[in-house]
C-alpha positions as CSV (number, residue, x, y, z in Angstrom):
1,M,6.2,7.0,-18.6
2,N,5.5,5.8,-15.0
3,K,1.8,6.3,-14.3
4,S,2.5,6.9,-10.6
5,S,4.9,9.9,-11.2
6,S,2.2,12.1,-9.7
7,H,1.4,9.8,-6.9
8,T,3.2,8.8,-3.7
9,V,2.4,5.2,-2.8
10,T,3.4,3.3,0.3
11,V,2.5,-0.3,1.0
12,F,2.4,-1.6,4.6
13,S,2.8,-5.3,4.6
14,T,4.2,-8.4,6.4
15,P,6.2,-11.2,4.7
16,T,3.5,-13.8,5.6
17,C,0.5,-12.0,4.2
18,P,-0.7,-13.4,0.9
19,Y,-2.8,-10.3,0.1
20,C,0.3,-8.2,0.7
21,H,2.2,-10.2,-2.0
22,M,-0.8,-9.9,-4.3
23,V,-1.1,-6.1,-4.0
24,K,2.6,-5.6,-4.6
25,E,2.6,-7.9,-7.7
26,Y,-0.4,-6.0,-8.9
27,L,1.3,-2.6,-8.5
28,Q,4.5,-3.9,-10.2
29,G,2.4,-5.2,-13.1
30,K,0.9,-1.7,-13.5
31,N,4.4,-0.2,-13.3
32,I,3.5,1.7,-10.2
33,T,6.5,2.7,-8.0
34,F,5.9,2.2,-4.3
35,D,7.7,2.1,-0.9
36,D,7.3,-1.2,0.8
37,V,7.2,-1.0,4.7
38,D,7.5,-4.3,6.6
39,V,5.5,-3.6,9.7
40,S,6.6,-6.8,11.3
41,R,10.1,-5.4,11.5
42,D,9.4,-1.7,11.9
43,Q,7.3,-0.9,15.0
44,T,7.6,2.8,14.5
45,Q,6.0,2.6,11.0
46,A,3.5,0.0,12.3
47,M,2.3,2.5,15.0
48,A,2.2,5.3,12.4
49,M,0.1,3.1,10.1
50,V,-2.4,2.3,12.9
51,Q,-2.5,5.9,14.0
52,K,-3.4,7.2,10.5
53,S,-5.8,4.5,9.5
54,G,-7.2,3.2,12.8
55,Q,-6.6,-0.3,11.4
56,M,-4.0,-2.9,12.2
57,G,-4.7,-5.1,9.2
58,V,-2.4,-5.4,6.2
59,P,-2.0,-4.7,3.4
60,Q,-2.5,-1.0,3.7
61,L,-1.8,1.4,1.0
62,W,-1.3,5.1,1.4
63,I,-1.9,6.6,-2.0
64,D,-1.1,10.3,-1.6
65,N,-3.3,11.2,1.4
66,D,-5.8,8.4,1.0
67,V,-5.7,5.1,3.0
68,V,-6.8,1.8,1.4
69,V,-7.1,-1.1,3.8
70,G,-6.9,-4.5,2.0
71,F,-6.4,-5.3,-1.7
72,N,-9.3,-3.3,-3.0
73,K,-8.6,-3.1,-6.8
74,P,-11.4,-0.7,-7.7
75,V,-10.4,1.9,-5.1
76,I,-6.7,1.5,-5.9
77,D,-7.3,1.9,-9.6
78,N,-9.5,4.9,-9.0
79,L,-6.9,6.6,-6.8
80,L,-4.1,5.9,-9.2
81,N,-6.2,6.9,-12.3
82,L,-5.7,3.5,-13.9
């Protein structure tokens, strides 16, 4: 069973960001399904990300209605009930 079945997860990232790659590998290793948004290619999504979080930095994760800026494992695990 997929642990994220009750969670909606979106990762905002760029191809050159090492922490973006790390957080995506971490989620994949935990069998968490997520949408990956490349904000270097999608300006509309980049603006939405900044508007919601007030931050330009990546990675950003939107887990349900919560925003996590950076690869913060304890917060990610808590929000996903891991």
